[in-house]
Residue, then its C-alpha position, 0 to 999 in steps of 0.5 A: m431964580s437958581a438953576g436948581h429951582s428952575e430945573r425942579t419947576q420944569h420937571e414939575l410942569e412936565v409931570l403935570r402935563a403928563l398927568a393931564r394927558r393921562e386924565a384926558e386919555i382915561e376920559a376918552g377910554v384910551g388905555h395903556d398896558l400896565a407893563d408899558v406904563l411901568t417901563e416908561a416910568d423907569e426910563p431915565d429922562d434926557e436930563e438924567c442922562r447928562 
């Protein structure tokens, strides 16, 4: 497996974990402010800062 493929796979796993967490939060009735969500989405990942 190439390094690029491994990084993409890791990123995809992180996205899936985040989606699962958000789904669980929605089911639990936990909400987040849209502005906070959009700000977090715009923040660079640690890997992007390297």
